[in-house]
N, C-alpha and C positions, 0 to 999 in steps of 0.2 A: 504494500500500500504506500502510495506516495503522499508526502506531506503537502498540504495546500500551499499555494504560492504566497498567500498573504502572511504566512509565518515568517517569511524572509524579507518582508518589506522593512526598510530601514526608516522611511519617512513616516512619522505618526499621522494617523488619519484624524479627521474631526470627530468621528465616532469614538475612536480610541481616547481622545482627549476628554470627551464628555464622560465616558465610562470609567476612566482611570480613578477618580475619587471613590467610586463604588468598590473598585478592586482593593483599594487601600483599606476601606472600612471592613470589607469582607475578610481580608487578611488579618487585620487586627482582632476581629471577633474570633476568628479561628485560632489565633495564637492564645487568646484568653481561655478559650474552651479547652485547648490542649493542656493548659496548666493545671486543670482540675485533677484531683486524685482519682484513681480508678476505684470503682465500687466492687466489693466482693459479693457476688450473688449466690455463692455457695455451690454452683455447678459449673462445669466447663462450658464455655460459650465459643461458638465458631460464627464469625460474621462473613457473609458473602455479599459483596456489593461493590458498586463503583458509582461514578457520577452519571451513568446512563440510566434513565428511569425504566426503559423497556427495550426488549429485543437484544439484550447483551448476552443472554444465555445463563442468567443466574439461576433460574428455576431448575434446569437440568443438572447444574452443578450441585445444588442443594440435594436433589433427589439422589444423585450418585453418592454424595457424602453420607447421607442417611442410610443408604443400602450398605455401604462399606462398613459403617459403624455397627449396623445390625448384624452383618456377617461376622464381625469381630466380637460379637457377644455383648455389645453395648446396647443401651436403650435410648436411641435418639429421640 
């Protein structure tokens, strides 16, 4: 898969200039969220996900993980 050409544009666009402050706010909020301590829920947790909301293949991966855990004697 080839990266989109706009990834390599060196000149900032007007849209990029308008959206840049939102990126800074999002980055700051993410940094604050990552500073929180983890919560122990008492059971192992496996997270499957990414920034894509649909069509990325997360459900088949979760089904496969659950089957593998069940075959290994775990109770997913």
